[in-house]
Chimera marker file (.cmm) of the C-alpha trace (Angstrom):
<marker_set name="trace">
<marker id="1" x="10.159" y="-27.805" z="1.112" r="1" g="1" b="0" radius="0.5"/>
<marker id="2" x="6.863" y="-26.735" z="2.729" r="1" g="1" b="0" radius="0.5"/>
<marker id="3" x="5.155" y="-23.682" z="1.276" r="1" g="1" b="0" radius="0.5"/>
<marker id="4" x="5.601" y="-21.671" z="4.504" r="1" g="1" b="0" radius="0.5"/>
<marker id="5" x="9.362" y="-22.033" z="4.185" r="1" g="1" b="0" radius="0.5"/>
<marker id="6" x="9.253" y="-21.248" z="0.462" r="1" g="1" b="0" radius="0.5"/>
<marker id="7" x="7.275" y="-18.106" z="1.245" r="1" g="1" b="0" radius="0.5"/>
<marker id="8" x="9.861" y="-17.096" z="3.845" r="1" g="1" b="0" radius="0.5"/>
<marker id="9" x="12.685" y="-17.433" z="1.337" r="1" g="1" b="0" radius="0.5"/>
<marker id="10" x="10.842" y="-15.614" z="-1.451" r="1" g="1" b="0" radius="0.5"/>
<marker id="11" x="9.679" y="-12.818" z="0.835" r="1" g="1" b="0" radius="0.5"/>
<marker id="12" x="13.168" y="-12.383" z="2.228" r="1" g="1" b="0" radius="0.5"/>
<marker id="13" x="14.658" y="-12.081" z="-1.258" r="1" g="1" b="0" radius="0.5"/>
<marker id="14" x="12.105" y="-9.378" z="-2.062" r="1" g="1" b="0" radius="0.5"/>
<marker id="15" x="12.861" y="-7.574" z="1.208" r="1" g="1" b="0" radius="0.5"/>
<marker id="16" x="16.630" y="-7.635" z="0.661" r="1" g="1" b="0" radius="0.5"/>
<marker id="17" x="16.343" y="-6.402" z="-2.920" r="1" g="1" b="0" radius="0.5"/>
<marker id="18" x="13.811" y="-3.635" z="-2.374" r="1" g="1" b="0" radius="0.5"/>
<marker id="19" x="13.263" y="-2.718" z="1.280" r="1" g="1" b="0" radius="0.5"/>
<marker id="20" x="16.311" y="-3.581" z="3.400" r="1" g="1" b="0" radius="0.5"/>
<marker id="21" x="17.601" y="-0.269" z="4.839" r="1" g="1" b="0" radius="0.5"/>
<marker id="22" x="21.128" y="-1.527" z="5.443" r="1" g="1" b="0" radius="0.5"/>
<marker id="23" x="22.805" y="-1.950" z="8.801" r="1" g="1" b="0" radius="0.5"/>
<marker id="24" x="21.158" y="-0.240" z="11.781" r="1" g="1" b="0" radius="0.5"/>
<marker id="25" x="22.668" y="0.413" z="15.215" r="1" g="1" b="0" radius="0.5"/>
<marker id="26" x="21.992" y="-2.180" z="17.924" r="1" g="1" b="0" radius="0.5"/>
<marker id="27" x="20.308" y="0.081" z="20.509" r="1" g="1" b="0" radius="0.5"/>
<marker id="28" x="16.812" y="1.139" z="19.448" r="1" g="1" b="0" radius="0.5"/>
<marker id="29" x="16.876" y="4.658" z="18.036" r="1" g="1" b="0" radius="0.5"/>
<marker id="30" x="13.650" y="5.714" z="19.790" r="1" g="1" b="0" radius="0.5"/>
<marker id="31" x="14.853" y="4.423" z="23.180" r="1" g="1" b="0" radius="0.5"/>
<marker id="32" x="11.824" y="2.381" z="24.224" r="1" g="1" b="0" radius="0.5"/>
<marker id="33" x="10.468" y="-1.152" z="24.420" r="1" g="1" b="0" radius="0.5"/>
<marker id="34" x="6.998" y="-2.531" z="23.778" r="1" g="1" b="0" radius="0.5"/>
<marker id="35" x="5.613" y="-5.623" z="25.474" r="1" g="1" b="0" radius="0.5"/>
<marker id="36" x="2.631" y="-7.005" z="23.595" r="1" g="1" b="0" radius="0.5"/>
<marker id="37" x="0.888" y="-10.234" z="22.725" r="1" g="1" b="0" radius="0.5"/>
<marker id="38" x="1.977" y="-12.718" z="20.096" r="1" g="1" b="0" radius="0.5"/>
<marker id="39" x="-1.535" y="-12.574" z="18.583" r="1" g="1" b="0" radius="0.5"/>
<marker id="40" x="-1.272" y="-12.627" z="14.785" r="1" g="1" b="0" radius="0.5"/>
<marker id="41" x="-3.762" y="-9.741" z="14.531" r="1" g="1" b="0" radius="0.5"/>
<marker id="42" x="-1.207" y="-7.371" z="16.031" r="1" g="1" b="0" radius="0.5"/>
<marker id="43" x="1.398" y="-5.676" z="13.811" r="1" g="1" b="0" radius="0.5"/>
<marker id="44" x="3.237" y="-3.433" z="16.279" r="1" g="1" b="0" radius="0.5"/>
<marker id="45" x="5.283" y="-1.531" z="13.709" r="1" g="1" b="0" radius="0.5"/>
<marker id="46" x="2.272" y="-0.616" z="11.587" r="1" g="1" b="0" radius="0.5"/>
<marker id="47" x="-0.296" y="-0.155" z="14.345" r="1" g="1" b="0" radius="0.5"/>
<marker id="48" x="1.885" y="1.742" z="16.808" r="1" g="1" b="0" radius="0.5"/>
<marker id="49" x="4.149" y="3.662" z="14.411" r="1" g="1" b="0" radius="0.5"/>
<marker id="50" x="7.407" y="1.913" z="15.280" r="1" g="1" b="0" radius="0.5"/>
<marker id="51" x="10.108" y="2.503" z="12.672" r="1" g="1" b="0" radius="0.5"/>
<marker id="52" x="12.551" y="-0.300" z="11.883" r="1" g="1" b="0" radius="0.5"/>
<marker id="53" x="15.303" y="-0.080" z="14.476" r="1" g="1" b="0" radius="0.5"/>
<marker id="54" x="13.200" y="2.240" z="16.638" r="1" g="1" b="0" radius="0.5"/>
<marker id="55" x="12.132" y="0.049" z="19.543" r="1" g="1" b="0" radius="0.5"/>
<marker id="56" x="12.449" y="-3.382" z="21.049" r="1" g="1" b="0" radius="0.5"/>
<marker id="57" x="9.221" y="-5.346" z="20.670" r="1" g="1" b="0" radius="0.5"/>
<marker id="58" x="8.839" y="-8.268" z="23.061" r="1" g="1" b="0" radius="0.5"/>
<marker id="59" x="5.939" y="-10.563" z="22.239" r="1" g="1" b="0" radius="0.5"/>
<marker id="60" x="4.495" y="-13.468" z="24.175" r="1" g="1" b="0" radius="0.5"/>
<marker id="61" x="1.103" y="-14.990" z="24.909" r="1" g="1" b="0" radius="0.5"/>
<marker id="62" x="-0.904" y="-12.302" z="26.677" r="1" g="1" b="0" radius="0.5"/>
<marker id="63" x="1.825" y="-9.651" z="26.529" r="1" g="1" b="0" radius="0.5"/>
<marker id="64" x="3.079" y="-10.636" z="30.006" r="1" g="1" b="0" radius="0.5"/>
<marker id="65" x="5.751" y="-8.379" z="31.527" r="1" g="1" b="0" radius="0.5"/>
<marker id="66" x="6.741" y="-11.212" z="33.872" r="1" g="1" b="0" radius="0.5"/>
<marker id="67" x="7.583" y="-13.405" z="30.903" r="1" g="1" b="0" radius="0.5"/>
<marker id="68" x="9.245" y="-10.462" z="29.108" r="1" g="1" b="0" radius="0.5"/>
<marker id="69" x="11.260" y="-9.288" z="32.111" r="1" g="1" b="0" radius="0.5"/>
<marker id="70" x="14.580" y="-10.878" z="31.060" r="1" g="1" b="0" radius="0.5"/>
<marker id="71" x="14.365" y="-9.130" z="27.698" r="1" g="1" b="0" radius="0.5"/>
<marker id="72" x="13.411" y="-5.816" z="29.332" r="1" g="1" b="0" radius="0.5"/>
<marker id="73" x="16.410" y="-5.967" z="31.654" r="1" g="1" b="0" radius="0.5"/>
<marker id="74" x="18.694" y="-6.427" z="28.638" r="1" g="1" b="0" radius="0.5"/>
<marker id="75" x="16.864" y="-3.686" z="26.735" r="1" g="1" b="0" radius="0.5"/>
<marker id="76" x="17.252" y="-1.176" z="29.559" r="1" g="1" b="0" radius="0.5"/>
<marker id="77" x="20.448" y="-2.090" z="31.334" r="1" g="1" b="0" radius="0.5"/>
<marker id="78" x="22.568" y="-2.932" z="28.287" r="1" g="1" b="0" radius="0.5"/>
<marker id="79" x="20.860" y="-1.204" z="25.358" r="1" g="1" b="0" radius="0.5"/>
<marker id="80" x="19.728" y="1.924" z="27.215" r="1" g="1" b="0" radius="0.5"/>
<marker id="81" x="15.971" y="2.052" z="26.634" r="1" g="1" b="0" radius="0.5"/>
<marker id="82" x="14.140" y="4.357" z="29.051" r="1" g="1" b="0" radius="0.5"/>
<marker id="83" x="10.453" y="3.618" z="28.499" r="1" g="1" b="0" radius="0.5"/>
<marker id="84" x="8.178" y="0.568" z="28.311" r="1" g="1" b="0" radius="0.5"/>
<marker id="85" x="4.752" y="0.439" z="26.691" r="1" g="1" b="0" radius="0.5"/>
<marker id="86" x="2.677" y="-2.516" z="27.924" r="1" g="1" b="0" radius="0.5"/>
<marker id="87" x="0.027" y="-3.179" z="25.267" r="1" g="1" b="0" radius="0.5"/>
<marker id="88" x="-2.543" y="-5.920" z="25.746" r="1" g="1" b="0" radius="0.5"/>
<marker id="89" x="-5.537" y="-6.381" z="23.449" r="1" g="1" b="0" radius="0.5"/>
<marker id="90" x="-9.226" y="-7.155" z="23.314" r="1" g="1" b="0" radius="0.5"/>
<marker id="91" x="-10.348" y="-10.692" z="22.508" r="1" g="1" b="0" radius="0.5"/>
<marker id="92" x="-7.073" y="-12.103" z="23.867" r="1" g="1" b="0" radius="0.5"/>
<marker id="93" x="-6.807" y="-15.861" z="24.092" r="1" g="1" b="0" radius="0.5"/>
<marker id="94" x="-5.419" y="-15.548" z="27.624" r="1" g="1" b="0" radius="0.5"/>
<marker id="95" x="-8.893" y="-14.388" z="28.702" r="1" g="1" b="0" radius="0.5"/>
<marker id="96" x="-10.412" y="-17.573" z="27.293" r="1" g="1" b="0" radius="0.5"/>
<marker id="97" x="-8.861" y="-20.417" z="29.308" r="1" g="1" b="0" radius="0.5"/>
<marker id="98" x="-7.287" y="-21.529" z="32.571" r="1" g="1" b="0" radius="0.5"/>
<marker id="99" x="-4.138" y="-23.562" z="33.246" r="1" g="1" b="0" radius="0.5"/>
<marker id="100" x="-6.271" y="-26.693" z="33.617" r="1" g="1" b="0" radius="0.5"/>
<marker id="101" x="-7.528" y="-26.224" z="30.041" r="1" g="1" b="0" radius="0.5"/>
<marker id="102" x="-3.961" y="-26.039" z="28.755" r="1" g="1" b="0" radius="0.5"/>
<marker id="103" x="-2.967" y="-29.155" z="30.713" r="1" g="1" b="0" radius="0.5"/>
<marker id="104" x="-6.004" y="-31.033" z="29.329" r="1" g="1" b="0" radius="0.5"/>
<marker id="105" x="-5.063" y="-30.033" z="25.754" r="1" g="1" b="0" radius="0.5"/>
<marker id="106" x="-1.465" y="-31.138" z="26.260" r="1" g="1" b="0" radius="0.5"/>
<marker id="107" x="-2.630" y="-34.454" z="27.723" r="1" g="1" b="0" radius="0.5"/>
<marker id="108" x="-4.878" y="-35.072" z="24.701" r="1" g="1" b="0" radius="0.5"/>
<marker id="109" x="-2.151" y="-34.130" z="22.228" r="1" g="1" b="0" radius="0.5"/>
<marker id="110" x="1.037" y="-35.378" z="23.891" r="1" g="1" b="0" radius="0.5"/>
<marker id="111" x="-0.012" y="-37.706" z="26.698" r="1" g="1" b="0" radius="0.5"/>
<marker id="112" x="1.206" y="-37.868" z="30.282" r="1" g="1" b="0" radius="0.5"/>
<marker id="113" x="4.831" y="-37.320" z="29.268" r="1" g="1" b="0" radius="0.5"/>
<marker id="114" x="3.833" y="-34.039" z="27.655" r="1" g="1" b="0" radius="0.5"/>
<marker id="115" x="1.933" y="-33.036" z="30.789" r="1" g="1" b="0" radius="0.5"/>
<marker id="116" x="5.067" y="-33.602" z="32.883" r="1" g="1" b="0" radius="0.5"/>
<marker id="117" x="6.931" y="-31.171" z="30.621" r="1" g="1" b="0" radius="0.5"/>
<marker id="118" x="4.417" y="-28.362" z="31.170" r="1" g="1" b="0" radius="0.5"/>
<marker id="119" x="2.896" y="-28.955" z="34.596" r="1" g="1" b="0" radius="0.5"/>
<marker id="120" x="5.239" y="-26.459" z="36.286" r="1" g="1" b="0" radius="0.5"/>
<marker id="121" x="4.587" y="-23.712" z="33.749" r="1" g="1" b="0" radius="0.5"/>
<marker id="122" x="2.520" y="-20.761" z="34.915" r="1" g="1" b="0" radius="0.5"/>
<marker id="123" x="0.374" y="-19.955" z="31.878" r="1" g="1" b="0" radius="0.5"/>
<marker id="124" x="-0.354" y="-16.411" z="33.129" r="1" g="1" b="0" radius="0.5"/>
<marker id="125" x="-4.002" y="-16.368" z="32.064" r="1" g="1" b="0" radius="0.5"/>
<marker id="126" x="-6.202" y="-13.553" z="33.347" r="1" g="1" b="0" radius="0.5"/>
<marker id="127" x="-9.931" y="-12.816" z="33.709" r="1" g="1" b="0" radius="0.5"/>
<marker id="128" x="-9.966" y="-9.005" z="33.352" r="1" g="1" b="0" radius="0.5"/>
<marker id="129" x="-8.067" y="-7.225" z="30.579" r="1" g="1" b="0" radius="0.5"/>
<marker id="130" x="-7.739" y="-3.713" z="31.992" r="1" g="1" b="0" radius="0.5"/>
<marker id="131" x="-7.006" y="-5.004" z="35.480" r="1" g="1" b="0" radius="0.5"/>
<marker id="132" x="-4.216" y="-7.181" z="34.075" r="1" g="1" b="0" radius="0.5"/>
<marker id="133" x="-2.692" y="-4.166" z="32.313" r="1" g="1" b="0" radius="0.5"/>
<marker id="134" x="-2.669" y="-2.316" z="35.646" r="1" g="1" b="0" radius="0.5"/>
<marker id="135" x="-1.182" y="-5.315" z="37.474" r="1" g="1" b="0" radius="0.5"/>
<marker id="136" x="1.591" y="-5.716" z="34.893" r="1" g="1" b="0" radius="0.5"/>
<marker id="137" x="2.465" y="-2.017" z="34.982" r="1" g="1" b="0" radius="0.5"/>
<marker id="138" x="2.572" y="-1.979" z="38.787" r="1" g="1" b="0" radius="0.5"/>
<marker id="139" x="4.618" y="-5.192" z="38.899" r="1" g="1" b="0" radius="0.5"/>
<marker id="140" x="7.158" y="-3.718" z="36.504" r="1" g="1" b="0" radius="0.5"/>
<marker id="141" x="7.310" y="-0.369" z="38.306" r="1" g="1" b="0" radius="0.5"/>
<marker id="142" x="8.009" y="-2.259" z="41.537" r="1" g="1" b="0" radius="0.5"/>
<marker id="143" x="11.285" y="-3.719" z="40.275" r="1" g="1" b="0" radius="0.5"/>
<marker id="144" x="14.511" y="-2.045" z="41.387" r="1" g="1" b="0" radius="0.5"/>
<marker id="145" x="16.054" y="-2.339" z="37.915" r="1" g="1" b="0" radius="0.5"/>
<marker id="146" x="13.097" y="-0.348" z="36.571" r="1" g="1" b="0" radius="0.5"/>
<marker id="147" x="13.965" y="2.772" z="38.575" r="1" g="1" b="0" radius="0.5"/>
<marker id="148" x="13.900" y="5.747" z="36.224" r="1" g="1" b="0" radius="0.5"/>
<marker id="149" x="12.038" y="3.829" z="33.506" r="1" g="1" b="0" radius="0.5"/>
<marker id="150" x="8.713" y="5.263" z="32.317" r="1" g="1" b="0" radius="0.5"/>
<marker id="151" x="6.056" y="2.525" z="32.138" r="1" g="1" b="0" radius="0.5"/>
<marker id="152" x="2.564" y="2.939" z="30.688" r="1" g="1" b="0" radius="0.5"/>
<marker id="153" x="-0.264" y="0.507" z="30.000" r="1" g="1" b="0" radius="0.5"/>
<marker id="154" x="-2.559" y="0.304" z="26.987" r="1" g="1" b="0" radius="0.5"/>
<marker id="155" x="-5.300" y="-1.801" z="25.423" r="1" g="1" b="0" radius="0.5"/>
<marker id="156" x="-5.441" y="-2.291" z="21.665" r="1" g="1" b="0" radius="0.5"/>
<marker id="157" x="-8.891" y="-3.039" z="20.243" r="1" g="1" b="0" radius="0.5"/>
<marker id="158" x="-8.580" y="-5.719" z="17.564" r="1" g="1" b="0" radius="0.5"/>
<marker id="159" x="-12.024" y="-4.821" z="16.154" r="1" g="1" b="0" radius="0.5"/>
<marker id="160" x="-11.439" y="-1.082" z="15.642" r="1" g="1" b="0" radius="0.5"/>
<marker id="161" x="-7.631" y="-0.766" z="15.543" r="1" g="1" b="0" radius="0.5"/>
<marker id="162" x="-7.626" y="1.872" z="18.290" r="1" g="1" b="0" radius="0.5"/>
<marker id="163" x="-5.565" y="2.022" z="21.473" r="1" g="1" b="0" radius="0.5"/>
<marker id="164" x="-6.716" y="3.232" z="24.861" r="1" g="1" b="0" radius="0.5"/>
<marker id="165" x="-4.413" y="4.359" z="27.672" r="1" g="1" b="0" radius="0.5"/>
<marker id="166" x="-5.066" y="2.485" z="30.899" r="1" g="1" b="0" radius="0.5"/>
<marker id="167" x="-2.183" y="3.816" z="33.035" r="1" g="1" b="0" radius="0.5"/>
<marker id="168" x="0.196" y="6.719" z="32.687" r="1" g="1" b="0" radius="0.5"/>
<link id1="1" id2="2" r="1" g="1" b="0" radius="0.2"/>
<link id1="2" id2="3" r="1" g="1" b="0" radius="0.2"/>
<link id1="3" id2="4" r="1" g="1" b="0" radius="0.2"/>
<link id1="4" id2="5" r="1" g="1" b="0" radius="0.2"/>
<link id1="5" id2="6" r="1" g="1" b="0" radius="0.2"/>
<link id1="6" id2="7" r="1" g="1" b="0" radius="0.2"/>
<link id1="7" id2="8" r="1" g="1" b="0" radius="0.2"/>
<link id1="8" id2="9" r="1" g="1" b="0" radius="0.2"/>
<link id1="9" id2="10" r="1" g="1" b="0" radius="0.2"/>
<link id1="10" id2="11" r="1" g="1" b="0" radius="0.2"/>
<link id1="11" id2="12" r="1" g="1" b="0" radius="0.2"/>
<link id1="12" id2="13" r="1" g="1" b="0" radius="0.2"/>
<link id1="13" id2="14" r="1" g="1" b="0" radius="0.2"/>
<link id1="14" id2="15" r="1" g="1" b="0" radius="0.2"/>
<link id1="15" id2="16" r="1" g="1" b="0" radius="0.2"/>
<link id1="16" id2="17" r="1" g="1" b="0" radius="0.2"/>
<link id1="17" id2="18" r="1" g="1" b="0" radius="0.2"/>
<link id1="18" id2="19" r="1" g="1" b="0" radius="0.2"/>
<link id1="19" id2="20" r="1" g="1" b="0" radius="0.2"/>
<link id1="20" id2="21" r="1" g="1" b="0" radius="0.2"/>
<link id1="21" id2="22" r="1" g="1" b="0" radius="0.2"/>
<link id1="22" id2="23" r="1" g="1" b="0" radius="0.2"/>
<link id1="23" id2="24" r="1" g="1" b="0" radius="0.2"/>
<link id1="24" id2="25" r="1" g="1" b="0" radius="0.2"/>
<link id1="25" id2="26" r="1" g="1" b="0" radius="0.2"/>
<link id1="26" id2="27" r="1" g="1" b="0" radius="0.2"/>
<link id1="27" id2="28" r="1" g="1" b="0" radius="0.2"/>
<link id1="28" id2="29" r="1" g="1" b="0" radius="0.2"/>
<link id1="29" id2="30" r="1" g="1" b="0" radius="0.2"/>
<link id1="30" id2="31" r="1" g="1" b="0" radius="0.2"/>
<link id1="31" id2="32" r="1" g="1" b="0" radius="0.2"/>
<link id1="32" id2="33" r="1" g="1" b="0" radius="0.2"/>
<link id1="33" id2="34" r="1" g="1" b="0" radius="0.2"/>
<link id1="34" id2="35" r="1" g="1" b="0" radius="0.2"/>
<link id1="35" id2="36" r="1" g="1" b="0" radius="0.2"/>
<link id1="36" id2="37" r="1" g="1" b="0" radius="0.2"/>
<link id1="37" id2="38" r="1" g="1" b="0" radius="0.2"/>
<link id1="38" id2="39" r="1" g="1" b="0" radius="0.2"/>
<link id1="39" id2="40" r="1" g="1" b="0" radius="0.2"/>
<link id1="40" id2="41" r="1" g="1" b="0" radius="0.2"/>
<link id1="41" id2="42" r="1" g="1" b="0" radius="0.2"/>
<link id1="42" id2="43" r="1" g="1" b="0" radius="0.2"/>
<link id1="43" id2="44" r="1" g="1" b="0" radius="0.2"/>
<link id1="44" id2="45" r="1" g="1" b="0" radius="0.2"/>
<link id1="45" id2="46" r="1" g="1" b="0" radius="0.2"/>
<link id1="46" id2="47" r="1" g="1" b="0" radius="0.2"/>
<link id1="47" id2="48" r="1" g="1" b="0" radius="0.2"/>
<link id1="48" id2="49" r="1" g="1" b="0" radius="0.2"/>
<link id1="49" id2="50" r="1" g="1" b="0" radius="0.2"/>
<link id1="50" id2="51" r="1" g="1" b="0" radius="0.2"/>
<link id1="51" id2="52" r="1" g="1" b="0" radius="0.2"/>
<link id1="52" id2="53" r="1" g="1" b="0" radius="0.2"/>
<link id1="53" id2="54" r="1" g="1" b="0" radius="0.2"/>
<link id1="54" id2="55" r="1" g="1" b="0" radius="0.2"/>
<link id1="55" id2="56" r="1" g="1" b="0" radius="0.2"/>
<link id1="56" id2="57" r="1" g="1" b="0" radius="0.2"/>
<link id1="57" id2="58" r="1" g="1" b="0" radius="0.2"/>
<link id1="58" id2="59" r="1" g="1" b="0" radius="0.2"/>
<link id1="59" id2="60" r="1" g="1" b="0" radius="0.2"/>
<link id1="60" id2="61" r="1" g="1" b="0" radius="0.2"/>
<link id1="61" id2="62" r="1" g="1" b="0" radius="0.2"/>
<link id1="62" id2="63" r="1" g="1" b="0" radius="0.2"/>
<link id1="63" id2="64" r="1" g="1" b="0" radius="0.2"/>
<link id1="64" id2="65" r="1" g="1" b="0" radius="0.2"/>
<link id1="65" id2="66" r="1" g="1" b="0" radius="0.2"/>
<link id1="66" id2="67" r="1" g="1" b="0" radius="0.2"/>
<link id1="67" id2="68" r="1" g="1" b="0" radius="0.2"/>
<link id1="68" id2="69" r="1" g="1" b="0" radius="0.2"/>
<link id1="69" id2="70" r="1" g="1" b="0" radius="0.2"/>
<link id1="70" id2="71" r="1" g="1" b="0" radius="0.2"/>
<link id1="71" id2="72" r="1" g="1" b="0" radius="0.2"/>
<link id1="72" id2="73" r="1" g="1" b="0" radius="0.2"/>
<link id1="73" id2="74" r="1" g="1" b="0" radius="0.2"/>
<link id1="74" id2="75" r="1" g="1" b="0" radius="0.2"/>
<link id1="75" id2="76" r="1" g="1" b="0" radius="0.2"/>
<link id1="76" id2="77" r="1" g="1" b="0" radius="0.2"/>
<link id1="77" id2="78" r="1" g="1" b="0" radius="0.2"/>
<link id1="78" id2="79" r="1" g="1" b="0" radius="0.2"/>
<link id1="79" id2="80" r="1" g="1" b="0" radius="0.2"/>
<link id1="80" id2="81" r="1" g="1" b="0" radius="0.2"/>
<link id1="81" id2="82" r="1" g="1" b="0" radius="0.2"/>
<link id1="82" id2="83" r="1" g="1" b="0" radius="0.2"/>
<link id1="83" id2="84" r="1" g="1" b="0" radius="0.2"/>
<link id1="84" id2="85" r="1" g="1" b="0" radius="0.2"/>
<link id1="85" id2="86" r="1" g="1" b="0" radius="0.2"/>
<link id1="86" id2="87" r="1" g="1" b="0" radius="0.2"/>
<link id1="87" id2="88" r="1" g="1" b="0" radius="0.2"/>
<link id1="88" id2="89" r="1" g="1" b="0" radius="0.2"/>
<link id1="89" id2="90" r="1" g="1" b="0" radius="0.2"/>
<link id1="90" id2="91" r="1" g="1" b="0" radius="0.2"/>
<link id1="91" id2="92" r="1" g="1" b="0" radius="0.2"/>
<link id1="92" id2="93" r="1" g="1" b="0" radius="0.2"/>
<link id1="93" id2="94" r="1" g="1" b="0" radius="0.2"/>
<link id1="94" id2="95" r="1" g="1" b="0" radius="0.2"/>
<link id1="95" id2="96" r="1" g="1" b="0" radius="0.2"/>
<link id1="96" id2="97" r="1" g="1" b="0" radius="0.2"/>
<link id1="97" id2="98" r="1" g="1" b="0" radius="0.2"/>
<link id1="98" id2="99" r="1" g="1" b="0" radius="0.2"/>
<link id1="99" id2="100" r="1" g="1" b="0" radius="0.2"/>
<link id1="100" id2="101" r="1" g="1" b="0" radius="0.2"/>
<link id1="101" id2="102" r="1" g="1" b="0" radius="0.2"/>
<link id1="102" id2="103" r="1" g="1" b="0" radius="0.2"/>
<link id1="103" id2="104" r="1" g="1" b="0" radius="0.2"/>
<link id1="104" id2="105" r="1" g="1" b="0" radius="0.2"/>
<link id1="105" id2="106" r="1" g="1" b="0" radius="0.2"/>
<link id1="106" id2="107" r="1" g="1" b="0" radius="0.2"/>
<link id1="107" id2="108" r="1" g="1" b="0" radius="0.2"/>
<link id1="108" id2="109" r="1" g="1" b="0" radius="0.2"/>
<link id1="109" id2="110" r="1" g="1" b="0" radius="0.2"/>
<link id1="110" id2="111" r="1" g="1" b="0" radius="0.2"/>
<link id1="111" id2="112" r="1" g="1" b="0" radius="0.2"/>
<link id1="112" id2="113" r="1" g="1" b="0" radius="0.2"/>
<link id1="113" id2="114" r="1" g="1" b="0" radius="0.2"/>
<link id1="114" id2="115" r="1" g="1" b="0" radius="0.2"/>
<link id1="115" id2="116" r="1" g="1" b="0" radius="0.2"/>
<link id1="116" id2="117" r="1" g="1" b="0" radius="0.2"/>
<link id1="117" id2="118" r="1" g="1" b="0" radius="0.2"/>
<link id1="118" id2="119" r="1" g="1" b="0" radius="0.2"/>
<link id1="119" id2="120" r="1" g="1" b="0" radius="0.2"/>
<link id1="120" id2="121" r="1" g="1" b="0" radius="0.2"/>
<link id1="121" id2="122" r="1" g="1" b="0" radius="0.2"/>
<link id1="122" id2="123" r="1" g="1" b="0" radius="0.2"/>
<link id1="123" id2="124" r="1" g="1" b="0" radius="0.2"/>
<link id1="124" id2="125" r="1" g="1" b="0" radius="0.2"/>
<link id1="125" id2="126" r="1" g="1" b="0" radius="0.2"/>
<link id1="126" id2="127" r="1" g="1" b="0" radius="0.2"/>
<link id1="127" id2="128" r="1" g="1" b="0" radius="0.2"/>
<link id1="128" id2="129" r="1" g="1" b="0" radius="0.2"/>
<link id1="129" id2="130" r="1" g="1" b="0" radius="0.2"/>
<link id1="130" id2="131" r="1" g="1" b="0" radius="0.2"/>
<link id1="131" id2="132" r="1" g="1" b="0" radius="0.2"/>
<link id1="132" id2="133" r="1" g="1" b="0" radius="0.2"/>
<link id1="133" id2="134" r="1" g="1" b="0" radius="0.2"/>
<link id1="134" id2="135" r="1" g="1" b="0" radius="0.2"/>
<link id1="135" id2="136" r="1" g="1" b="0" radius="0.2"/>
<link id1="136" id2="137" r="1" g="1" b="0" radius="0.2"/>
<link id1="137" id2="138" r="1" g="1" b="0" radius="0.2"/>
<link id1="138" id2="139" r="1" g="1" b="0" radius="0.2"/>
<link id1="139" id2="140" r="1" g="1" b="0" radius="0.2"/>
<link id1="140" id2="141" r="1" g="1" b="0" radius="0.2"/>
<link id1="141" id2="142" r="1" g="1" b="0" radius="0.2"/>
<link id1="142" id2="143" r="1" g="1" b="0" radius="0.2"/>
<link id1="143" id2="144" r="1" g="1" b="0" radius="0.2"/>
<link id1="144" id2="145" r="1" g="1" b="0" radius="0.2"/>
<link id1="145" id2="146" r="1" g="1" b="0" radius="0.2"/>
<link id1="146" id2="147" r="1" g="1" b="0" radius="0.2"/>
<link id1="147" id2="148" r="1" g="1" b="0" radius="0.2"/>
<link id1="148" id2="149" r="1" g="1" b="0" radius="0.2"/>
<link id1="149" id2="150" r="1" g="1" b="0" radius="0.2"/>
<link id1="150" id2="151" r="1" g="1" b="0" radius="0.2"/>
<link id1="151" id2="152" r="1" g="1" b="0" radius="0.2"/>
<link id1="152" id2="153" r="1" g="1" b="0" radius="0.2"/>
<link id1="153" id2="154" r="1" g="1" b="0" radius="0.2"/>
<link id1="154" id2="155" r="1" g="1" b="0" radius="0.2"/>
<link id1="155" id2="156" r="1" g="1" b="0" radius="0.2"/>
<link id1="156" id2="157" r="1" g="1" b="0" radius="0.2"/>
<link id1="157" id2="158" r="1" g="1" b="0" radius="0.2"/>
<link id1="158" id2="159" r="1" g="1" b="0" radius="0.2"/>
<link id1="159" id2="160" r="1" g="1" b="0" radius="0.2"/>
<link id1="160" id2="161" r="1" g="1" b="0" radius="0.2"/>
<link id1="161" id2="162" r="1" g="1" b="0" radius="0.2"/>
<link id1="162" id2="163" r="1" g="1" b="0" radius="0.2"/>
<link id1="163" id2="164" r="1" g="1" b="0" radius="0.2"/>
<link id1="164" id2="165" r="1" g="1" b="0" radius="0.2"/>
<link id1="165" id2="166" r="1" g="1" b="0" radius="0.2"/>
<link id1="166" id2="167" r="1" g="1" b="0" radius="0.2"/>
<link id1="167" id2="168" r="1" g="1" b="0" radius="0.2"/>
</marker_set>
């Protein structure tokens, strides 16, 4: 078995024996959701003070609310969350490339057949971090199912560990 899988098993055994809090209720106890990037430098629970069971954390490349929307609808409409924090971060990979770069990489790694599998994907890259936070917040606020939901936008600095509010 690969070492990554062995680490998963060993870490889980340690967690169950010493840290597992027991069953928690399904709806998040703090009543909010976070949309943030999948970047490995982000640890939402530690960096944003989210207790286990406290909030839904939806992660994807770039912290896109458009990609997270299905999960947010479930979070709000079924599990009763009332606030969304959109948290993007400095030095994000989505600032570094365009769709054409992704298609070129897929072609090199998986050939034309691979390209056909991804050519219709919108990679949701962006050139301006703070502007993208504002766009995502406004897009989310414009949805009918978001009526009554508080949405704010933030930027997390991966160099300093600090967050900055972009929108209220």
